[in-house]
Residue frames as a rotation matrix with the C-alpha (Angstrom) as fourth column:
MET 1
-0.545 0.737 -0.400 -78.62
-0.612 -0.024 0.790 -47.06
0.573 0.675 0.464 95.66
LYS 2
-0.021 0.629 0.777 -81.64
-0.948 0.235 -0.215 -48.63
-0.318 -0.741 0.591 97.37
GLY 3
-0.863 -0.186 -0.469 -82.17
-0.329 0.912 0.243 -52.28
0.383 0.364 -0.849 97.44
PHE 4
0.230 0.950 0.210 -85.43
-0.967 0.198 0.160 -54.45
0.111 -0.240 0.964 97.73
VAL 5
-0.925 -0.090 0.369 -86.04
-0.153 0.978 -0.144 -57.91
-0.348 -0.190 -0.918 99.01
TYR 6
-0.192 0.896 -0.400 -88.98
-0.979 -0.144 0.147 -59.42
0.074 0.420 0.904 97.06
ILE 7
-0.641 0.159 0.751 -91.06
-0.112 0.948 -0.297 -62.50
-0.759 -0.275 -0.590 97.18
ILE 8
-0.335 0.621 -0.708 -92.75
-0.930 -0.098 0.355 -63.85
0.152 0.777 0.611 94.00
GLN 9
-0.269 0.393 0.879 -95.10
-0.290 0.838 -0.463 -66.83
-0.919 -0.379 -0.111 93.61
SER 10
-0.990 -0.039 -0.134 -95.56
-0.139 0.387 0.912 -69.09
0.016 0.921 -0.389 90.74
ILE 11
-0.200 0.976 -0.087 -99.19
-0.951 -0.215 -0.223 -69.05
-0.236 0.038 0.971 89.59
LYS 12
0.065 0.069 -0.996 -98.77
-0.570 0.822 0.020 -72.63
0.819 0.566 0.092 88.12
SER 13
-0.104 -0.319 -0.942 -97.26
0.313 0.889 -0.336 -74.33
0.944 -0.330 0.007 91.16
GLY 14
0.859 0.499 0.111 -97.74
0.102 -0.380 0.919 -72.00
0.501 -0.779 -0.378 94.08
LEU 15
0.239 -0.884 -0.402 -93.96
0.960 0.277 -0.039 -72.07
0.146 -0.377 0.915 94.74
PHE 16
0.961 -0.017 -0.276 -92.31
0.071 -0.949 0.306 -69.09
-0.267 -0.314 -0.911 96.30
TYR 17
0.159 -0.959 0.234 -88.98
0.864 0.021 -0.503 -67.46
0.477 0.282 0.832 95.14
ILE 18
0.787 -0.066 -0.613 -87.12
0.328 -0.798 0.506 -64.93
-0.522 -0.600 -0.606 97.27
GLY 19
0.144 -0.813 0.564 -84.77
0.935 -0.075 -0.348 -62.47
0.325 0.577 0.749 95.59
SER 20
0.281 -0.091 -0.955 -83.24
0.467 -0.857 0.219 -58.99
-0.838 -0.508 -0.198 95.89
SER 21
-0.047 -0.174 0.984 -82.97
0.973 -0.231 0.006 -56.28
0.226 0.957 0.180 93.28
GLU 22
-0.888 -0.277 -0.368 -82.64
0.319 -0.946 -0.057 -52.57
-0.332 -0.168 0.928 92.74
ASN 23
-0.551 0.742 -0.382 -86.07
-0.832 -0.522 0.188 -52.72
-0.060 0.421 0.905 90.96
PRO 24
-0.643 0.250 0.724 -88.42
-0.126 0.898 -0.421 -55.57
-0.756 -0.362 -0.546 91.90
VAL 25
0.487 0.852 -0.194 -91.02
-0.311 -0.039 -0.950 -54.76
-0.816 0.522 0.246 89.19
LYS 26
0.398 -0.345 -0.850 -88.39
-0.905 0.003 -0.425 -54.93
0.149 0.939 -0.311 86.38
ARG 27
-0.695 -0.674 0.248 -86.84
-0.709 0.700 -0.083 -58.00
-0.118 -0.234 -0.965 87.95
LEU 28
-0.084 0.821 0.565 -90.41
-0.167 0.548 -0.820 -59.69
-0.982 -0.163 0.091 87.97
GLU 29
0.704 0.265 -0.659 -90.45
-0.668 -0.064 -0.741 -59.03
-0.238 0.962 0.131 84.12
GLN 30
-0.214 -0.873 -0.438 -87.10
-0.944 0.299 -0.136 -60.84
0.250 0.384 -0.889 83.88
HIS 31
-0.661 0.136 0.738 -88.47
-0.289 0.861 -0.417 -63.90
-0.692 -0.489 -0.530 85.91
ASN 32
0.275 0.933 0.231 -91.54
-0.158 0.281 -0.947 -63.93
-0.948 0.224 0.224 83.55
SER 33
0.596 -0.177 -0.783 -89.55
-0.799 -0.224 -0.558 -63.58
-0.076 0.959 -0.275 80.40
GLY 34
0.969 -0.244 -0.030 -87.37
0.236 0.956 -0.175 -66.74
0.071 0.162 0.984 81.23
LEU 35
0.485 -0.834 0.262 -84.22
-0.250 -0.420 -0.873 -64.74
0.838 0.358 -0.412 81.77
VAL 36
-0.038 -0.464 0.885 -83.59
-0.999 -0.005 -0.046 -66.07
0.026 -0.886 -0.463 85.34
VAL 37
-0.494 -0.287 -0.821 -82.37
-0.457 0.889 -0.035 -69.69
0.740 0.357 -0.570 85.42
ALA 38
-0.989 0.081 0.125 -83.73
-0.082 0.401 -0.913 -70.41
-0.123 -0.913 -0.390 88.91
THR 39
-0.339 0.941 -0.003 -87.35
-0.175 -0.066 -0.982 -69.59
-0.924 -0.333 0.187 87.88
LYS 40
-0.552 0.117 -0.826 -87.24
-0.834 -0.060 0.549 -70.47
0.015 0.991 0.130 84.06
ASN 41
-0.536 0.394 -0.746 -89.83
-0.234 0.780 0.580 -72.98
0.811 0.486 -0.326 82.93
LYS 42
-0.835 0.368 -0.410 -91.89
0.542 0.415 -0.731 -72.78
-0.099 -0.832 -0.546 86.26
GLY 43
-0.003 0.968 0.250 -94.69
0.980 -0.048 0.195 -70.72
0.201 0.245 -0.948 84.74
HIS 44
0.063 0.036 0.997 -95.76
0.185 -0.982 0.024 -67.18
0.981 0.183 -0.069 85.31
TRP 45
-0.489 -0.281 -0.826 -94.81
0.849 0.061 -0.524 -65.44
0.197 -0.958 0.209 88.48
GLU 46
0.491 0.710 0.504 -96.66
0.399 -0.698 0.595 -62.87
0.774 -0.091 -0.626 90.56
LEU 47
-0.588 -0.689 0.423 -95.03
0.049 -0.553 -0.832 -60.22
0.807 -0.469 0.359 92.77
ARG 48
0.274 0.709 -0.649 -96.43
0.649 0.362 0.669 -60.94
0.710 -0.605 -0.361 96.21
PHE 49
0.913 0.015 -0.407 -94.24
0.347 -0.552 0.758 -58.62
-0.213 -0.834 -0.510 98.37
PHE 50
0.105 -0.956 0.274 -91.25
0.708 -0.122 -0.696 -56.31
0.699 0.267 0.664 98.44
GLN 51
0.856 0.009 -0.516 -89.49
0.453 -0.491 0.744 -54.31
-0.247 -0.871 -0.425 101.12
GLU 52
0.660 -0.607 0.442 -87.00
0.008 -0.583 -0.812 -51.45
0.751 0.540 -0.380 100.62
TYR 53
0.598 -0.584 -0.548 -83.63
0.739 0.138 0.659 -51.31
-0.309 -0.800 0.515 102.36
ASP 54
0.601 -0.395 -0.695 -80.90
-0.252 -0.919 0.305 -48.54
-0.759 -0.008 -0.652 102.32
ASN 55
-0.084 -0.753 -0.653 -78.66
-0.965 -0.101 0.240 -50.45
-0.247 0.650 -0.718 100.02
MET 56
0.466 0.260 -0.845 -78.21
-0.634 0.765 -0.114 -53.76
0.617 0.589 0.522 98.10
THR 57
-0.587 -0.746 -0.313 -75.71
-0.296 0.558 -0.775 -55.14
0.753 -0.363 -0.548 100.59
VAL 58
-0.717 0.432 0.547 -78.32
-0.552 0.128 -0.824 -55.08
-0.426 -0.893 0.147 103.40
ALA 59
0.343 0.887 -0.309 -81.11
-0.915 0.241 -0.323 -56.49
-0.212 0.394 0.895 100.94
ARG 60
0.126 -0.303 -0.945 -78.86
-0.574 0.755 -0.318 -59.37
0.809 0.582 -0.078 99.99
LYS 61
-0.884 -0.443 0.152 -78.15
-0.336 0.373 -0.865 -60.17
0.326 -0.816 -0.478 103.60
ILE 62
-0.242 0.901 0.360 -81.91
-0.723 0.080 -0.686 -60.33
-0.647 -0.426 0.632 104.37
GLU 63
0.402 0.380 -0.833 -82.49
-0.871 0.438 -0.221 -62.35
0.282 0.815 0.507 101.12
TYR 64
-0.411 -0.710 -0.571 -79.82
-0.397 0.704 -0.589 -64.84
0.821 -0.015 -0.571 102.21
LYS 65
-0.901 0.066 0.429 -81.26
-0.404 0.233 -0.884 -65.21
-0.158 -0.970 -0.184 105.75
LEU 66
0.039 0.999 0.011 -84.78
-0.865 0.039 -0.499 -65.85
-0.499 0.010 0.866 104.39
LYS 67
0.313 -0.014 -0.950 -83.53
-0.752 0.607 -0.257 -68.37
0.580 0.795 0.179 101.95
LYS 68
-0.702 -0.701 -0.124 -81.82
-0.422 0.550 -0.721 -70.22
0.573 -0.454 -0.682 104.69
LEU 69
-0.595 0.502 0.628 -84.93
-0.640 0.178 -0.748 -70.58
-0.487 -0.846 0.215 106.74
LYS 70
-0.888 0.210 -0.410 -86.82
-0.217 0.595 0.774 -72.49
0.406 0.776 -0.482 103.88
ARG 71
-0.724 0.661 -0.200 -90.11
0.527 0.342 -0.778 -72.05
-0.445 -0.669 -0.595 105.57
ARG 72
-0.627 0.574 0.526 -93.28
0.520 -0.195 0.832 -71.38
0.580 0.795 -0.176 103.61
ASP 73
0.433 0.759 -0.485 -95.23
0.885 -0.255 0.390 -70.31
0.173 -0.599 -0.782 106.67
ILE 74
-0.231 -0.489 -0.841 -92.69
0.567 -0.770 0.292 -67.54
-0.791 -0.410 0.455 107.42
LEU 75
-0.944 -0.230 0.237 -93.07
0.319 -0.449 0.835 -66.33
-0.086 0.863 0.498 103.83
GLU 76
-0.175 0.954 0.242 -96.89
0.671 -0.064 0.739 -66.38
0.721 0.292 -0.629 103.96
LYS 77
0.327 0.197 -0.924 -96.63
0.886 -0.403 0.228 -64.41
-0.327 -0.894 -0.307 107.39
ILE 78
-0.632 -0.642 -0.434 -94.43
0.443 -0.759 0.478 -61.82
-0.636 0.110 0.764 105.70
ILE 79
-0.826 0.362 0.432 -96.78
0.344 -0.283 0.895 -61.38
0.447 0.888 0.109 102.88
GLU 80
0.184 0.959 -0.215 -99.83
0.822 -0.030 0.568 -61.20
0.538 -0.281 -0.794 105.17
ASP 81
0.389 -0.101 -0.916 -98.14
0.766 -0.517 0.383 -58.76
-0.512 -0.850 -0.124 107.64
LYS 82
0.853 -0.045 0.520 -96.55
0.375 -0.639 -0.671 -56.72
0.362 0.768 -0.528 104.83
ILE 83
0.551 -0.757 0.351 -93.20
-0.792 -0.607 -0.067 -56.61
0.264 -0.241 -0.934 106.54
ILE 84
0.377 -0.569 -0.730 -90.05
0.258 0.822 -0.508 -58.60
0.889 0.003 0.457 107.18
LYS 85
0.657 -0.075 0.750 -89.24
-0.722 -0.352 0.596 -58.99
0.219 -0.933 -0.285 110.87
LEU 86
0.292 -0.640 -0.710 -86.06
0.246 0.768 -0.591 -60.71
0.924 -0.002 0.381 111.68
LYS 87
0.809 0.044 -0.587 -84.88
0.577 0.138 0.805 -61.12
0.116 -0.989 0.087 115.40
ASP 88
0.034 -0.923 -0.384 -81.38
0.800 -0.205 0.564 -59.78
-0.599 -0.326 0.732 114.89
GLY 89
0.377 0.179 -0.909 -82.45
-0.112 -0.965 -0.237 -56.98
-0.920 0.191 -0.344 112.54
VAL 90
0.136 -0.404 -0.905 -80.29
-0.980 -0.191 -0.062 -58.20
-0.148 0.895 -0.421 109.63
């Protein structure tokens, strides 16, 4: 089954959240319904970007690498360029 890495942004605070899912649109609904502990009580979220991968294993690896970077400028560049480009591919 395909996997996606997605970036959502809080309309209230401007914070970004990186995640992975088999269905990023449905996952956004869960974030906005307060069903995700990490984003609960942080206002309404907007889907800013998502990228498809062959499977969830690859998507989770990419998600983990992006989260380790902890760099807003990189996330903004991904959203602007509409692609995740990592030097080592995964």
